[in-house]
Structure formats: structure tokens, C-alpha cells
C-alpha positions as CSV (number, residue, x, y, z in Angstrom):
1,X,28.5,-7.1,12.0
2,X,26.4,-10.2,11.2
3,X,23.6,-10.7,8.8
4,X,20.5,-8.4,8.4
5,X,18.4,-11.1,10.1
6,X,20.7,-11.1,13.1
7,X,20.6,-7.3,13.2
8,X,16.8,-7.3,13.3
9,X,16.6,-10.0,16.0
10,X,19.1,-8.0,18.2
11,X,17.1,-4.8,17.7
12,X,13.9,-6.6,18.7
13,X,15.5,-8.0,21.9
14,X,16.7,-4.5,22.9
15,X,13.4,-3.0,22.1
16,X,11.5,-5.6,24.1
17,X,13.6,-4.7,27.2
18,X,12.5,-1.1,26.8
19,X,8.9,-2.1,26.3
20,X,8.8,-4.3,29.4
21,X,10.0,-1.4,31.5
22,X,7.3,0.9,30.2
23,X,3.7,1.5,31.4
24,X,2.4,2.3,28.0
25,X,3.3,2.3,24.3
26,X,2.8,5.3,22.1
27,X,2.2,4.4,18.4
28,X,3.2,7.5,16.4
29,X,1.5,7.8,13.0
30,X,-1.8,7.4,11.1
31,X,-0.7,5.0,8.4
32,X,-1.9,1.4,7.6
33,X,1.1,0.3,9.6
34,X,-0.8,1.1,12.9
35,X,-3.2,-1.9,12.8
36,X,-0.3,-4.1,11.8
37,X,1.8,-3.1,14.7
38,X,-1.2,-3.4,17.1
39,X,-1.7,-7.0,15.9
40,X,2.0,-7.7,16.2
41,X,2.1,-6.5,19.8
42,X,-1.0,-8.6,20.6
43,X,0.7,-11.7,19.2
44,X,3.9,-10.9,21.0
45,X,1.7,-10.7,24.1
46,X,2.5,-7.2,25.1
47,X,-0.4,-6.4,27.4
48,X,0.4,-2.8,27.7
49,X,-1.8,0.3,27.1
50,X,-1.2,1.5,23.5
51,X,-2.4,4.8,22.2
52,X,-1.8,6.7,19.1
53,X,-0.1,10.1,18.6
54,X,-0.3,12.1,15.4
55,X,-0.7,15.7,14.4
56,X,0.1,17.0,17.9
57,X,-2.8,15.1,19.4
58,X,-2.7,12.1,21.7
59,X,-5.5,9.4,21.6
60,X,-7.8,9.2,24.7
61,X,-6.2,12.4,26.1
62,X,-8.4,12.3,29.2
63,X,-6.8,9.0,30.4
64,X,-3.3,10.0,29.4
65,X,-0.8,10.1,32.3
66,X,2.1,12.5,31.4
67,X,4.4,11.1,34.1
68,X,4.0,7.4,33.1
69,X,6.9,5.5,31.6
70,X,6.5,5.3,27.8
71,X,8.1,4.0,24.7
72,X,7.4,5.5,21.4
73,X,7.2,3.4,18.3
74,X,7.6,5.3,15.0
75,X,5.1,4.0,12.5
76,X,6.2,5.9,9.5
77,X,7.0,4.3,6.2
78,X,9.7,6.5,4.8
79,X,13.0,7.1,6.5
80,X,12.6,10.9,6.3
81,X,9.2,10.6,7.9
82,X,10.6,8.5,10.7
83,X,13.4,11.0,11.3
84,X,10.9,13.9,11.5
85,X,8.8,11.8,13.9
86,X,11.8,11.1,16.1
87,X,12.5,14.8,16.4
88,X,8.9,15.5,17.4
89,X,8.8,12.5,19.8
90,X,12.0,13.7,21.5
91,X,10.3,17.1,22.1
92,X,6.8,15.8,23.2
93,X,7.8,12.7,25.1
94,X,11.1,13.9,26.6
95,X,13.3,11.1,27.9
96,X,11.1,8.3,26.5
97,X,12.9,5.6,24.4
98,X,12.0,5.9,20.7
99,X,12.4,3.4,17.8
100,X,10.9,2.4,14.5
101,X,8.4,-0.5,14.1
102,X,10.7,-2.4,11.7
103,X,12.3,-4.9,14.0
104,X,8.9,-5.7,15.6
105,X,7.4,-6.1,12.1
106,X,10.2,-8.4,11.0
107,X,10.1,-10.7,14.0
108,X,6.3,-10.9,13.8
109,X,6.5,-12.0,10.1
110,X,9.5,-14.4,10.5
111,X,9.0,-15.9,14.0
112,X,5.3,-15.6,14.8
113,X,3.4,-15.5,11.5
114,X,6.1,-17.6,9.7
115,X,5.4,-16.0,6.4
116,X,6.2,-18.6,3.7
117,X,9.4,-17.1,2.3
118,X,13.2,-17.0,2.9
119,X,13.7,-15.2,6.2
120,X,17.3,-14.0,5.4
121,X,16.1,-12.4,2.1
122,X,13.1,-10.9,3.9
123,X,15.5,-9.3,6.5
124,X,17.4,-7.7,3.6
125,X,14.2,-6.3,2.2
126,X,13.3,-4.7,5.5
127,X,16.8,-3.3,5.6
128,X,16.3,-1.9,2.1
129,X,13.0,-0.4,3.2
130,X,14.8,1.2,6.2
131,X,17.2,2.9,3.8
132,X,14.5,3.9,1.3
133,X,15.9,1.7,-1.5
134,X,12.6,-0.1,-2.4
135,X,10.1,0.7,-5.2
136,X,7.6,2.6,-3.0
137,X,4.4,0.9,-4.3
138,X,3.1,-1.5,-7.0
139,X,-0.6,-2.2,-7.3
140,X,-0.9,-5.9,-8.4
141,X,-4.1,-6.1,-10.3
142,X,-5.5,-9.7,-10.2
143,X,-8.9,-9.2,-11.8
144,X,-11.1,-6.8,-13.7
145,X,-14.3,-8.1,-12.3
146,X,-16.0,-5.8,-9.8
147,X,-19.4,-5.6,-8.1
148,X,-19.3,-1.8,-8.4
149,X,-19.3,0.4,-11.5
150,X,-17.5,3.6,-10.3
151,X,-17.6,6.3,-12.9
152,X,-14.2,7.8,-11.8
153,X,-12.5,4.4,-11.2
154,X,-8.8,5.2,-11.5
155,X,-8.1,1.8,-13.1
156,X,-10.9,2.3,-15.7
157,X,-12.5,-1.0,-14.8
158,X,-16.1,-0.1,-16.0
159,X,-14.8,0.9,-19.4
160,X,-12.9,-2.3,-20.1
161,X,-14.7,-4.4,-22.7
162,X,-13.2,-7.6,-21.5
163,X,-13.6,-8.8,-17.9
164,X,-11.1,-11.4,-16.8
165,X,-9.0,-12.8,-14.0
166,X,-5.3,-12.2,-14.6
167,X,-3.0,-15.2,-15.2
168,X,-1.3,-16.0,-11.9
169,X,1.8,-17.4,-13.5
170,X,2.2,-14.4,-15.7
171,X,1.7,-11.9,-12.9
172,X,4.0,-13.6,-10.4
173,X,6.7,-14.0,-13.1
174,X,6.5,-10.3,-13.7
175,X,6.8,-9.6,-10.0
176,X,9.8,-11.9,-9.8
177,X,11.5,-10.1,-12.6
178,X,10.8,-6.7,-11.0
179,X,12.1,-7.7,-7.5
180,X,15.2,-9.3,-9.0
181,X,16.2,-5.7,-9.7
182,X,14.6,-3.8,-6.8
183,X,12.5,-4.9,-3.8
184,X,9.0,-3.6,-3.4
185,X,7.9,-1.7,-0.3
186,X,4.1,-2.0,-0.7
187,X,2.6,-4.6,-3.0
188,X,-1.1,-3.8,-3.0
189,X,-3.4,-6.6,-4.4
190,X,-6.4,-5.1,-6.1
191,X,-8.8,-5.2,-9.0
192,X,-11.6,-4.7,-9.7
193,X,-12.6,-6.3,-6.5
194,X,-9.9,-8.9,-5.6
195,X,-12.2,-11.0,-3.4
196,X,-14.1,-11.8,-6.6
197,X,-11.1,-13.8,-7.8
198,X,-11.9,-17.4,-7.0
199,X,-8.2,-18.1,-6.3
200,X,-7.8,-15.1,-4.0
201,X,-6.2,-17.1,-1.0
202,X,-3.6,-18.6,-3.4
203,X,-2.9,-15.2,-4.8
204,X,-2.1,-13.9,-1.3
205,X,0.2,-16.8,-0.6
206,X,2.0,-16.4,-4.0
207,X,2.8,-12.8,-3.2
208,X,4.0,-13.7,0.3
209,X,6.4,-16.3,-1.1
210,X,8.5,-13.5,-2.6
211,X,10.8,-12.2,0.2
212,X,11.6,-9.1,-1.8
213,X,8.1,-7.7,-1.0
214,X,8.1,-5.9,2.4
215,X,4.3,-5.3,2.8
216,X,1.3,-7.0,1.3
217,X,-2.0,-5.2,1.4
218,X,-5.3,-6.0,-0.2
219,X,-7.6,-3.2,-1.4
220,X,-11.2,-4.1,-1.1
221,X,-14.4,-2.0,-1.5
222,X,-16.2,-3.1,1.7
223,X,-19.0,-4.9,-0.1
224,X,-17.9,-8.5,0.6
225,X,-16.9,-10.5,3.7
226,X,-13.8,-12.7,3.1
227,X,-14.1,-16.4,3.5
228,X,-12.4,-18.2,6.3
229,X,-9.9,-19.6,3.8
230,X,-9.1,-16.1,2.7
231,X,-8.7,-14.9,6.3
232,X,-6.4,-17.8,7.1
233,X,-4.2,-17.0,4.0
234,X,-4.1,-13.3,5.0
235,X,-3.1,-14.2,8.6
236,X,-0.5,-16.7,7.7
237,X,1.1,-14.2,5.2
238,X,1.0,-11.2,7.4
239,X,-1.1,-9.3,4.9
240,X,-3.3,-6.3,5.6
241,X,-6.9,-5.6,4.5
242,X,-7.2,-2.0,3.3
243,X,-11.0,-1.4,3.3
244,X,-12.3,1.5,1.2
245,X,-15.1,3.5,2.9
246,X,-17.6,4.5,0.3
247,X,-20.4,5.1,2.8
248,X,-23.6,3.1,2.1
249,X,-22.0,1.3,-0.9
250,X,-19.4,-0.3,1.5
251,X,-22.3,-1.8,3.5
252,X,-20.2,-4.8,4.7
253,X,-17.1,-2.9,5.8
254,X,-17.8,-3.3,9.5
255,X,-18.6,-7.0,9.2
256,X,-15.4,-7.4,7.2
257,X,-13.4,-5.5,9.8
258,X,-14.7,-7.6,12.7
259,X,-14.4,-10.9,10.8
260,X,-10.8,-10.2,9.8
261,X,-9.6,-8.8,13.1
262,X,-11.2,-11.7,15.0
263,X,-9.0,-14.0,13.0
264,X,-5.8,-11.9,13.7
265,X,-5.7,-10.1,10.3
266,X,-4.7,-6.4,10.5
267,X,-7.5,-4.3,8.9
268,X,-7.5,-0.6,8.0
269,X,-10.6,1.4,7.1
270,X,-8.9,3.5,4.5
271,X,-9.7,7.1,5.2
272,X,-8.2,8.4,1.9
273,X,-11.0,6.6,0.0
274,X,-13.7,8.7,1.7
275,X,-13.2,11.4,-0.9
276,X,-11.9,11.2,-4.5
277,X,-10.1,13.4,-6.9
278,X,-11.3,13.7,-10.4
279,X,-8.8,13.8,-13.3
280,X,-11.4,15.2,-15.6
281,X,-11.9,14.5,-19.3
282,X,-9.1,12.5,-20.8
283,X,-7.7,15.1,-23.2
284,X,-4.4,16.7,-24.0
285,X,-4.4,20.2,-22.4
286,X,-1.4,21.4,-24.4
287,X,0.5,22.8,-21.4
288,X,4.3,23.5,-21.6
289,X,6.7,20.9,-20.4
290,X,7.8,22.9,-17.4
291,X,4.2,23.3,-16.2
292,X,3.5,19.6,-16.5
293,X,6.7,18.8,-14.6
294,X,5.6,21.2,-11.8
295,X,2.3,19.4,-11.7
296,X,4.0,16.0,-11.4
297,X,6.1,17.2,-8.4
298,X,3.0,18.5,-6.6
299,X,0.6,15.7,-7.5
300,X,-0.1,13.2,-4.6
301,X,0.3,10.3,-7.0
302,X,3.5,11.6,-8.6
303,X,6.0,8.8,-9.1
304,X,4.7,6.6,-6.2
305,X,1.7,5.1,-8.0
306,X,2.8,2.1,-10.2
307,X,0.3,-0.4,-11.6
308,X,1.1,-4.0,-12.7
309,X,-1.6,-5.2,-15.1
310,X,-1.3,-8.3,-17.3
311,X,2.5,-8.3,-17.7
312,X,2.9,-4.5,-18.0
313,X,3.8,-1.7,-15.6
314,X,2.0,1.6,-15.8
315,X,3.4,4.8,-14.3
316,X,0.5,6.4,-12.5
317,X,-3.2,5.3,-12.6
318,X,-3.9,7.9,-15.3
319,X,-1.7,5.9,-17.7
320,X,-3.6,2.7,-16.9
321,X,-6.9,4.5,-17.2
322,X,-5.9,5.7,-20.7
323,X,-5.1,2.1,-21.7
324,X,-8.5,0.9,-20.4
325,X,-10.4,3.4,-22.6
326,X,-8.3,2.7,-25.7
327,X,-5.7,5.6,-25.7
328,X,-2.5,4.0,-26.9
329,X,-0.7,7.1,-28.1
330,X,3.0,8.0,-27.6
331,X,2.5,9.7,-24.3
332,X,0.8,6.7,-22.8
333,X,3.3,4.2,-24.2
334,X,6.2,6.3,-22.8
335,X,4.8,5.5,-19.3
336,X,4.3,1.8,-19.9
337,X,6.9,-1.0,-19.6
338,X,6.5,-4.6,-20.7
339,X,7.9,-6.9,-18.1
340,X,10.1,-9.6,-19.7
341,X,13.6,-10.9,-19.6
342,X,14.7,-8.0,-21.8
343,X,13.7,-5.4,-19.2
344,X,16.9,-3.7,-17.9
345,X,17.4,-2.0,-14.5
346,X,17.6,1.3,-16.3
347,X,14.2,0.9,-17.9
348,X,12.6,-0.2,-14.7
349,X,14.1,2.6,-12.6
350,X,13.2,5.3,-15.2
351,X,9.6,4.2,-15.1
352,X,9.5,4.0,-11.2
353,X,11.1,7.4,-11.0
354,X,8.6,8.8,-13.4
355,X,11.0,10.1,-16.1
356,X,8.2,10.6,-18.6
357,X,5.3,11.0,-16.3
358,X,5.0,14.7,-17.0
359,X,3.6,13.7,-20.4
360,X,0.6,12.1,-18.8
361,X,0.1,15.0,-16.5
362,X,-1.0,16.9,-19.6
363,X,-4.1,14.7,-19.7
364,X,-5.3,15.6,-16.2
365,X,-7.2,18.6,-14.9
366,X,-5.1,20.5,-12.4
367,X,-5.8,21.3,-9.7
368,X,-8.0,18.3,-9.4
369,X,-11.5,18.7,-7.9
370,X,-12.6,16.8,-4.8
371,X,-15.7,14.7,-5.5
372,X,-17.9,12.2,-3.6
373,X,-16.3,8.7,-3.7
374,X,-17.5,5.9,-5.9
375,X,-20.3,7.6,-7.9
376,X,-21.9,4.7,-9.8
377,X,-22.8,4.2,-13.5
378,X,-26.3,2.9,-13.7
379,X,-26.6,2.6,-17.4
380,X,-24.2,2.0,-20.3
381,X,-21.6,4.8,-20.4
382,X,-18.6,5.7,-22.5
383,X,-16.0,7.9,-20.7
384,X,-15.6,11.1,-22.5
385,X,-12.3,11.4,-24.2
386,X,-10.7,13.6,-26.9
387,X,-7.4,12.1,-28.0
């Protein structure tokens, strides 16, 4: 059967044969994978027409030729999503070859970008991703400095008394301990504003050196344009800028987008940031356990929102927010895990799977209200709590 690396290389060769026979490429999906795949295809020098398909709609429908030869690339993150996409693609684009983006992504990282990590281990991580065996997401918080003061900041940054840049050695050691147990699908570098960390390029490279991380994204608020050094690091590590769109507050988002993409860095204007959900006052609602467990299952954050901050993992941003405003009660501590050599696979998996998360659901309004994004605090403020 060969190694995972050999598998992905064979898959890529077979897919390139299909691509070279096609007139156009259909990218199916609306995730942050799309700009990454577009960049990979440019670097592979596929000069074909590409258009997106999602939600039953085809991009640039007026120029669409139904009888042209097509290939469909499934740009879904989860296996179940890609399977659903494949069924839809078979119906809409009958007779067109259809495959996932994973082989293209792996070859782009290992053979074109030359991400600075072990290529065999990276191939195993992409395989684990294909089989839904990764930790879905970990936000790697590298600084609490920010040039915005968002009242509803999910990480509670404006309410932290101490502003600091996180120890790189401590953070990367924590990630090594985590990935020794399970690989990470998305590792999202954030803050605060990560571009304010003076060692940002080194941070990106350090994350990229770990082959047990499949994707590296950087969440930025669109108020800063990255330096050339930062863009070079992002490019050489295959990382993606995920730019929040806070309207006029994100006044440099377009400049950031053009600067990054001109240097071959995938860049996604993050649509989900255009509206926020408010958790409400941090207080215990006193719901029954079953009700909170039902909320956990319905919540968009659920068990897929894990934060790594200063040597500790927090299950859901509400837990990290509680820590930021000084709530260290039993419910919060039940959803926090110190990362050290004594951490067991069982403890990590219980946190990742959200075994106790329902307890923090009792501190959220539900249903949550949709609000304007990034409302600012213009004077000293203390977040209202009652715990």
C-alpha cells in the first residue's frame, strides 16, 4: 500500500490528469479553503477557468457553459461534508470527475511551498484529517495586546488587567504535548491582534514546524497591513490570513488583502465576523442539566471552539472569557486543562469532546442575540457579571 505520502502523491498525479482534460474547474464550497486552493492551483500553474459552486448557485452564471468539460474539487473540511458535497456534485455536474482538495493541498505544502516540517508526518496528518480524527480547532493566542477594545470580545481582551505577549517556548511546548496525542485540523493564531506581536513571523514558522498541524490560519482585525517579513513567513509556511470585516473599523482590510495575495498568501475576508452573537451577562441561569446539554448540541461553538492561552486549554470561548473577567469557579475550572507532562489522552479528549461544557452553557443567554460586530468601549468599563 505504501506510505501516506506516497498515497497523496499518487492521488495528485491522477487528479492532475483529470484537470488537464477539463475546460474548467469547479470549486465546491464557501470555506477558507477556497482561497488556499485557488493559490495552490495558481502555483501549480493550472491556467484553467475556476468558479465556485455552493448553495445551489454557480459563480458567474452568465458565462457558465453547461456542456464544457469540468472537474469538481470538494473544498469541505469534514468528511461528512465532503460526502454530502459529492452526492450533490454527482447530481448537478453529471459525469464530471469529483475529488477532494486534500491531495492538491498536501503537494502544494510539501513540494511547492516546502513547509518547514517533516513531510511524511504531514502526510499522516492530512490522512487523519481525511478520516475526521483531528482536534477540529485550537485558537493559539499569542498576545493580549489589541488596537481595538471590543465590548463583546469573546476572549475578554479589554477586561484583562495585564497585557502581555505569550511565551513562545511555553506555547509551542503546549502544542507539542497536545499534538503528541492528537493532530490539530485548524490551528488559528490570534490575540488580541496577532500582528502586534513583534515576533509574529517567527510565531508562524514555529507553528508550521509542527507536522501534526494540518492548517495554519491567522485571525486579524483588518486594521494593520502585515510587513514584508510577515508575508514571506506566511507564504513559506502555507498559512492563511483570515481577515475579520468590522466595516469602517477594519479600514485596512482591502490593503491587507491585496498586499498578502500579491505575495502569494491566501487571504479570506471572514464573512462570519460581519455579525456577532452576544452571550449576555456572565451569570448562572440555573437551568436544568438536560436543557444545558441541549443548548450545547445546538450551539455553533459547541465542542469545536478550543482556546490555548498561556499553557492552558479552554473549552469554548465563554470559558476563556470567564477566566479573563476573574470567574474561577468550579464550572469554569471543569472546562479548563493545564497542559503539562501529566496530561493524559483521556483528559485531553474529554475537554475536546466537551464532556463538561454544558456547565458553561448555563452562563450564556440562549438563544443568543445577533448584534453589530466589534462595538467599541470608549471609556473604562467593567463587564457586568454576577457569579
